[in-house]
A tleap script that builds the chain and sets N, CA, C and O, in Angstrom:
source leaprc.protein.ff14SB
mol = sequence {
  NMET SER LEU LYS LYS PHE ASP HIE SER LYS
  VAL LEU ALA PHE ALA PHE GLY LEU SER ALA
  GLU ILE GLY ARG ASN LEU ILE ALA ARG LEU
  THR LYS GLU ALA LEU LEU PRO VAL PHE LEU
  ALA CYS ILE ASP LEU PRO LEU GLN SER LEU
  CYS LYS ASN ILE PRO PHE GLU GLY LEU PHE
  SER CARG
}
set mol.1.N position { -46.205 49.811 -13.395 }
set mol.1.CA position { -44.487 50.031 -13.728 }
set mol.1.C position { -44.318 51.270 -12.994 }
set mol.1.O position { -45.121 52.202 -13.023 }
set mol.2.N position { -43.082 51.232 -12.240 }
set mol.2.CA position { -42.710 52.020 -11.678 }
set mol.2.C position { -41.689 52.975 -12.624 }
set mol.2.O position { -41.026 52.518 -13.555 }
set mol.3.N position { -41.691 54.080 -12.298 }
set mol.3.CA position { -40.867 54.902 -13.058 }
set mol.3.C position { -39.166 54.824 -13.170 }
set mol.3.O position { -38.424 55.191 -14.080 }
set mol.4.N position { -38.879 54.214 -11.909 }
set mol.4.CA position { -37.556 53.810 -11.735 }
set mol.4.C position { -37.278 52.713 -12.477 }
set mol.4.O position { -36.096 52.645 -12.815 }
set mol.5.N position { -37.968 51.842 -12.837 }
set mol.5.CA position { -37.653 50.833 -13.772 }
set mol.5.C position { -38.186 50.870 -15.062 }
set mol.5.O position { -38.296 49.832 -15.714 }
set mol.6.N position { -38.550 52.026 -15.526 }
set mol.6.CA position { -38.806 52.298 -16.892 }
set mol.6.C position { -37.500 52.316 -17.810 }
set mol.6.O position { -36.465 52.842 -17.399 }
set mol.7.N position { -37.572 51.826 -18.847 }
set mol.7.CA position { -36.412 51.608 -19.577 }
set mol.7.C position { -36.352 52.911 -20.536 }
set mol.7.O position { -37.160 53.207 -21.416 }
set mol.8.N position { -35.159 53.631 -20.132 }
set mol.8.CA position { -35.079 55.046 -20.568 }
set mol.8.C position { -34.410 55.042 -22.213 }
set mol.8.O position { -34.441 55.992 -22.996 }
set mol.9.N position { -33.751 53.541 -22.479 }
set mol.9.CA position { -33.364 53.500 -23.863 }
set mol.9.C position { -34.580 53.394 -24.772 }
set mol.9.O position { -34.453 53.500 -25.992 }
set mol.10.N position { -35.754 53.187 -24.193 }
set mol.10.CA position { -36.986 53.078 -25.301 }
set mol.10.C position { -37.433 54.392 -25.392 }
set mol.10.O position { -38.108 54.730 -26.364 }
set mol.11.N position { -37.128 55.232 -24.451 }
set mol.11.CA position { -37.423 56.870 -24.560 }
set mol.11.C position { -36.594 57.468 -25.623 }
set mol.11.O position { -36.977 58.195 -26.539 }
set mol.12.N position { -35.189 56.980 -25.318 }
set mol.12.CA position { -34.441 57.774 -26.452 }
set mol.12.C position { -34.547 57.233 -27.749 }
set mol.12.O position { -34.210 57.942 -28.697 }
set mol.13.N position { -34.993 56.001 -27.958 }
set mol.13.CA position { -35.235 55.232 -29.414 }
set mol.13.C position { -36.461 55.772 -29.733 }
set mol.13.O position { -36.611 55.863 -30.951 }
set mol.14.N position { -37.421 56.175 -29.055 }
set mol.14.CA position { -38.368 56.792 -29.690 }
set mol.14.C position { -37.993 58.173 -30.066 }
set mol.14.O position { -38.195 58.600 -31.203 }
set mol.15.N position { -37.532 58.770 -29.269 }
set mol.15.CA position { -36.962 60.528 -29.470 }
set mol.15.C position { -36.161 60.481 -31.058 }
set mol.15.O position { -36.377 61.365 -31.888 }
set mol.16.N position { -35.167 59.253 -31.340 }
set mol.16.CA position { -34.342 59.471 -32.388 }
set mol.16.C position { -35.304 59.292 -33.532 }
set mol.16.O position { -35.297 60.089 -34.471 }
set mol.17.N position { -36.099 58.312 -33.485 }
set mol.17.CA position { -37.224 57.886 -34.402 }
set mol.17.C position { -38.017 59.021 -34.882 }
set mol.17.O position { -38.170 59.232 -36.085 }
set mol.18.N position { -38.528 59.760 -33.954 }
set mol.18.CA position { -39.268 60.983 -34.285 }
set mol.18.C position { -38.481 62.103 -35.088 }
set mol.18.O position { -38.901 62.840 -35.980 }
set mol.19.N position { -37.074 62.010 -34.451 }
set mol.19.CA position { -36.555 63.486 -35.001 }
set mol.19.C position { -35.922 62.997 -36.318 }
set mol.19.O position { -35.607 63.795 -37.200 }
set mol.20.N position { -35.722 61.519 -36.443 }
set mol.20.CA position { -35.190 61.068 -38.125 }
set mol.20.C position { -36.579 61.325 -39.032 }
set mol.20.O position { -36.465 61.668 -40.208 }
set mol.21.N position { -37.752 61.159 -38.483 }
set mol.21.CA position { -38.874 61.161 -39.404 }
set mol.21.C position { -39.124 62.593 -39.813 }
set mol.21.O position { -39.337 62.883 -40.990 }
set mol.22.N position { -39.094 63.635 -38.686 }
set mol.22.CA position { -39.308 65.205 -38.802 }
set mol.22.C position { -38.036 65.331 -39.741 }
set mol.22.O position { -38.300 65.936 -40.781 }
set mol.23.N position { -37.000 64.999 -39.654 }
set mol.23.CA position { -35.832 65.366 -40.821 }
set mol.23.C position { -36.066 65.027 -42.257 }
set mol.23.O position { -35.796 65.781 -43.191 }
set mol.24.N position { -36.716 63.545 -42.389 }
set mol.24.CA position { -37.154 63.151 -43.653 }
set mol.24.C position { -38.015 63.888 -43.998 }
set mol.24.O position { -37.827 64.529 -45.031 }
set mol.25.N position { -39.233 64.052 -43.272 }
set mol.25.CA position { -40.254 65.147 -43.895 }
set mol.25.C position { -39.590 66.428 -44.204 }
set mol.25.O position { -39.839 66.776 -45.359 }
set mol.26.N position { -38.890 67.182 -43.611 }
set mol.26.CA position { -38.035 68.567 -43.834 }
set mol.26.C position { -37.561 68.372 -45.067 }
set mol.26.O position { -37.862 69.139 -45.981 }
set mol.27.N position { -36.707 67.247 -45.253 }
set mol.27.CA position { -35.834 67.167 -46.704 }
set mol.27.C position { -36.736 66.974 -47.881 }
set mol.27.O position { -36.556 67.595 -48.929 }
set mol.28.N position { -37.702 66.117 -47.713 }
set mol.28.CA position { -38.888 65.996 -48.730 }
set mol.28.C position { -39.531 67.300 -49.070 }
set mol.28.O position { -39.602 67.617 -50.257 }
set mol.29.N position { -40.038 68.138 -48.080 }
set mol.29.CA position { -40.553 69.350 -48.413 }
set mol.29.C position { -39.586 70.497 -49.116 }
set mol.29.O position { -39.970 71.405 -49.853 }
set mol.30.N position { -38.302 70.232 -48.717 }
set mol.30.CA position { -37.381 71.178 -49.352 }
set mol.30.C position { -37.054 70.817 -50.726 }
set mol.30.O position { -36.835 71.669 -51.587 }
set mol.31.N position { -37.015 69.440 -50.960 }
set mol.31.CA position { -36.698 69.069 -52.458 }
set mol.31.C position { -37.710 69.168 -53.187 }
set mol.31.O position { -37.442 68.911 -54.361 }
set mol.32.N position { -39.146 69.525 -52.936 }
set mol.32.CA position { -40.236 69.426 -53.613 }
set mol.32.C position { -40.319 70.901 -54.047 }
set mol.32.O position { -40.703 71.194 -55.179 }
set mol.33.N position { -39.892 71.997 -52.979 }
set mol.33.CA position { -39.932 73.122 -53.335 }
set mol.33.C position { -38.758 73.608 -54.454 }
set mol.33.O position { -38.886 74.408 -55.380 }
set mol.34.N position { -37.734 72.945 -54.092 }
set mol.34.CA position { -36.481 73.185 -55.099 }
set mol.34.C position { -36.792 72.485 -56.459 }
set mol.34.O position { -35.992 72.782 -57.346 }
set mol.35.N position { -37.681 71.709 -56.773 }
set mol.35.CA position { -37.802 71.014 -58.059 }
set mol.35.C position { -39.166 71.679 -58.758 }
set mol.35.O position { -39.378 71.466 -59.952 }
set mol.36.N position { -39.969 72.394 -58.063 }
set mol.36.CA position { -41.065 73.155 -58.640 }
set mol.36.C position { -40.566 74.064 -59.675 }
set mol.36.O position { -40.856 73.800 -60.842 }
set mol.37.N position { -39.825 75.144 -59.402 }
set mol.37.CA position { -39.330 75.584 -60.474 }
set mol.37.C position { -39.008 74.865 -61.975 }
set mol.37.O position { -39.328 75.307 -63.079 }
set mol.38.N position { -38.327 73.711 -61.690 }
set mol.38.CA position { -38.136 72.920 -62.893 }
set mol.38.C position { -39.410 72.220 -63.534 }
set mol.38.O position { -39.496 72.030 -64.748 }
set mol.39.N position { -40.380 71.857 -62.636 }
set mol.39.CA position { -41.563 71.254 -63.060 }
set mol.39.C position { -42.285 72.161 -63.950 }
set mol.39.O position { -42.876 71.718 -64.935 }
set mol.40.N position { -42.271 73.475 -63.645 }
set mol.40.CA position { -43.046 74.445 -64.207 }
set mol.40.C position { -42.358 74.852 -65.373 }
set mol.40.O position { -42.998 75.302 -66.324 }
set mol.41.N position { -40.841 74.721 -65.420 }
set mol.41.CA position { -40.417 75.118 -66.733 }
set mol.41.C position { -40.584 74.105 -67.931 }
set mol.41.O position { -40.601 74.301 -69.147 }
set mol.42.N position { -40.706 72.937 -67.166 }
set mol.42.CA position { -40.785 71.481 -68.174 }
set mol.42.C position { -42.256 71.708 -68.773 }
set mol.42.O position { -42.334 71.192 -69.887 }
set mol.43.N position { -43.337 72.271 -68.402 }
set mol.43.CA position { -44.516 72.727 -68.826 }
set mol.43.C position { -44.505 73.822 -69.696 }
set mol.43.O position { -44.910 73.820 -70.858 }
set mol.44.N position { -43.973 74.851 -69.011 }
set mol.44.CA position { -44.022 76.374 -69.823 }
set mol.44.C position { -43.466 76.277 -71.257 }
set mol.44.O position { -44.080 76.585 -72.279 }
set mol.45.N position { -41.855 75.668 -71.151 }
set mol.45.CA position { -41.129 75.602 -72.184 }
set mol.45.C position { -41.279 74.446 -73.193 }
set mol.45.O position { -41.867 73.426 -72.834 }
set mol.46.N position { -40.910 74.526 -74.106 }
set mol.46.CA position { -40.699 73.540 -75.119 }
set mol.46.C position { -39.462 72.535 -74.992 }
set mol.46.O position { -38.861 71.960 -75.899 }
set mol.47.N position { -39.278 72.492 -73.788 }
set mol.47.CA position { -38.131 71.595 -73.186 }
set mol.47.C position { -38.677 70.108 -72.730 }
set mol.47.O position { -38.004 69.385 -71.995 }
set mol.48.N position { -39.784 69.784 -73.169 }
set mol.48.CA position { -40.355 68.786 -72.797 }
set mol.48.C position { -39.686 67.411 -72.941 }
set mol.48.O position { -39.713 66.551 -72.060 }
set mol.49.N position { -39.038 67.276 -74.225 }
set mol.49.CA position { -38.207 66.320 -74.486 }
set mol.49.C position { -36.915 66.205 -73.322 }
set mol.49.O position { -36.644 65.152 -72.745 }
set mol.50.N position { -36.382 67.157 -73.166 }
set mol.50.CA position { -35.400 67.150 -72.100 }
set mol.50.C position { -35.771 66.579 -70.680 }
set mol.50.O position { -35.080 65.836 -69.984 }
set mol.51.N position { -37.082 67.120 -70.395 }
set mol.51.CA position { -37.595 66.625 -69.106 }
set mol.51.C position { -38.715 65.346 -68.859 }
set mol.51.O position { -39.463 65.107 -67.912 }
set mol.52.N position { -38.488 64.677 -70.087 }
set mol.52.CA position { -39.251 63.458 -70.046 }
set mol.52.C position { -38.900 62.308 -69.024 }
set mol.52.O position { -39.705 61.461 -68.636 }
set mol.53.N position { -37.578 62.404 -68.647 }
set mol.53.CA position { -36.945 61.357 -67.733 }
set mol.53.C position { -36.975 61.840 -66.203 }
set mol.53.O position { -36.430 61.171 -65.325 }
set mol.54.N position { -37.563 62.897 -65.969 }
set mol.54.CA position { -37.638 63.152 -64.368 }
set mol.54.C position { -39.134 62.938 -64.178 }
set mol.54.O position { -40.151 63.366 -64.723 }
set mol.55.N position { -38.829 62.036 -63.109 }
set mol.55.CA position { -40.446 61.785 -62.413 }
set mol.55.C position { -40.975 62.274 -61.726 }
set mol.55.O position { -40.821 62.035 -60.528 }
set mol.56.N position { -41.956 63.306 -62.242 }
set mol.56.CA position { -42.705 64.409 -61.535 }
set mol.56.C position { -44.035 63.774 -60.979 }
set mol.56.O position { -44.797 64.307 -60.173 }
set mol.57.N position { -44.177 62.463 -61.594 }
set mol.57.CA position { -45.758 61.832 -61.476 }
set mol.57.C position { -45.509 61.795 -59.922 }
set mol.57.O position { -44.504 61.290 -59.421 }
set mol.58.N position { -46.815 62.546 -59.016 }
set mol.58.CA position { -47.080 62.395 -57.923 }
set mol.58.C position { -46.088 63.045 -56.830 }
set mol.58.O position { -46.079 62.918 -55.606 }
set mol.59.N position { -45.241 63.800 -57.710 }
set mol.59.CA position { -44.382 64.631 -56.376 }
set mol.59.C position { -45.052 65.911 -56.072 }
set mol.59.O position { -44.652 66.482 -55.058 }
set mol.60.N position { -45.845 66.385 -56.646 }
set mol.60.CA position { -46.555 67.732 -56.184 }
set mol.60.C position { -48.066 67.318 -55.609 }
set mol.60.O position { -48.834 68.256 -55.395 }
set mol.61.N position { -48.385 66.387 -55.431 }
set mol.61.CA position { -49.723 65.990 -55.316 }
set mol.61.C position { -50.187 66.696 -53.860 }
set mol.61.O position { -51.333 67.135 -53.760 }
set mol.62.N position { -49.279 66.780 -52.782 }
set mol.62.CA position { -49.711 67.237 -51.529 }
set mol.62.C position { -49.536 68.717 -51.655 }
set mol.62.O position { -49.826 69.455 -50.714 }
savepdb mol mol.pdb
quit
């Protein structure tokens, strides 16, 4: 395949997809870091009845 015939829209689609994935991973990491103090407070303090509806399972597994 010649470089002139290469479809540049495929390259752009790949680049946008990759940047979207990086953005999702960054947001997920920042969310986990922000929720960590809440998670630790629910373990350490007698607020477990207030924290029972927060889905912490698997959130901090990585």
